[in-house]
N, C-alpha and C positions, 0 to 999 in steps of 0.2 A: 677460327683458323683463317688467316688471310690467304686469299687466292691471287695468284699471278697468272695471267692469261697470255699465252704466246701464239703468234700467227693467227689471231682471231680477226684482224682487220687488214691483213696483208702479210707479206714476207717479212719476217723478223719484227713484226709489231709486238709491242709489250704493253700490257695493261696492268697497272698495280693499284693497290688502294692508296688513298691519300695519307692515311695514318693508321697505325695499329698500336694496341696497348698490351704491355706485358708487366708482370710483377717479378721482383727479385726471386731467384731460386727456381723459376719456371723455364720452359723452353719456348722460344718463338718458332713455331712450326709453320713453314711456308708450303702451301699446297700449290704446286706448279702444274698448270694444265696447258698442254700443247695442242692446238687445234689444226695444225698443219704438218709439214714434213719435220722429221727429227732435226734437232739443232743443238749446238753448243751455246751455253750462256755462262756468264760470269756474274756472281753475286759478290759485291764488295762493299766494304765500309771503311772509311778513313778516320772516323771520329767515334768509334765504338769501344775503345780500349778501357774506358772506365766502367763499362757495363758487361763486356763479354770478351773472351779470348779470340772470338771470330774476327778474321780480317779479310779473307779472300777465298773464294771457292769457284772452281770450274765444274760445270755439270753438263752431262749429255742428257737431253730430255727427249724421249721418244713420244710418249703419250701423257702419262701422269707421273709426277715425282713428288716426294715430300722431302723437304730439307729442314733440318732442325738446328737452331742456333741457341745454345744454352746461355741463359742470363745468370750472372754471378749471384750467389746467395747474399752477398753483402753489398750489392749495387745500390747506390743512392738514387733517389728520383731524378729524372732528367730525360734528355732525348738524344738520339743519334739517327743517322740516315743510312738507308740501305740503297744501293744502286744495282739495278739489273741491266746487264749489257748483252746485246745480241748482235749478230752480223759482224763480228770482229771489231766492235766499237762503233759500227754505223748507227745503231739504235740504242738509246739509253732511256731508262725510266728510274725515278727515284721516289722513295717514300720515307716518311718519318716513323720512327719507333719511339713510343713514349713509355718509359719505365716508370710505372706508378709506384707510389709508396706502398710498402707491404701492409696489408690490412692487419690490424691487431687480431691475434687469435682470440676466439671467443673462449672465455674461461670455462673449463670443464665443470659441469655441475658437481658439487660436493656430494659424496656419497652420504647417505643418511647413517648416523652413528648406530652401531649395533648395540642394543640395550641388552646386557646379559640378564639372564633370569636371576632374580633375587632369591636367595635361599631364605626360606622362612624359618625364623628361629623357633625353637621349641621341639617338642616331640610330635612326630606325625601320628595321626589317629590310627589306632589298630584296626584290622579288618573286622567285619561284622561277626565272623566266627568267634572272635575273642570278646568283642564288645557286648554281644547279646547275653552271654552267661554272666558277665560282670554286672550288667544292669539288672538282670533277674536276681542275682545275689544281693544287690543293694536293696531292692524292693522287699525281698524276704527278710533281710536283717531289720529293715524299718518296721515291717509288720511284727516281727518277734519282739522288738523293743516296745511297741505299742500294746500288743496283746499278751505277751509273756508266754506263748506256746513254744515249748522247747523243740518241737518237730520243725518249726520254721527256721530255727537256728541251724539245725542239722542240714536242712534243705539248702540254706544259703551257703553253708560250707561246701556242700557237694557241688553247687553251681560254680563257686570259685575254683574248686579243684578241677572241674570240667574245663573252665577257661584256661587254666594253667596247662592242662594236658593238650588242649587244642593249639595253644601257642607253641608248645614244644614240638608238636607234630608238624606244625606249619614251618617252623625253623629248620627242621630236618629235611624237608622236601625242597 
């Protein structure tokens, strides 16, 4: 923020920076510091029409004031001058305002694509309460085929029936 010092080296003395830089769409904020008695100053610019609507302003400065000059959003790079006048024109100081080229906005990082959960084709595995009786039934049927004992066939059938009943009960709850 550029500072303008008034009355620091004598009555109506003005100290301004040599040059300040701004970008299009921003505000040039002048920080005006009065080191002495309150006074009226004029801030004026005769060549700023391409950069701002500001032309002329009269200010009463007691101690510290801030004055803002809006720079147009579509301003091209270039320069204009600001003049600070005190003592009803007796003292003048001028500085350059450089309007820099607007920096290219940094591209926003692309969000990572959301990968949807892929549905697995096929039938999901049944819970253990259903799977265990089916495995037992298969083992009993295998033993019945190898050994020929009819009791193993009945036990395998009972194990399958138990699996069906457990599945039905599970679906009801």
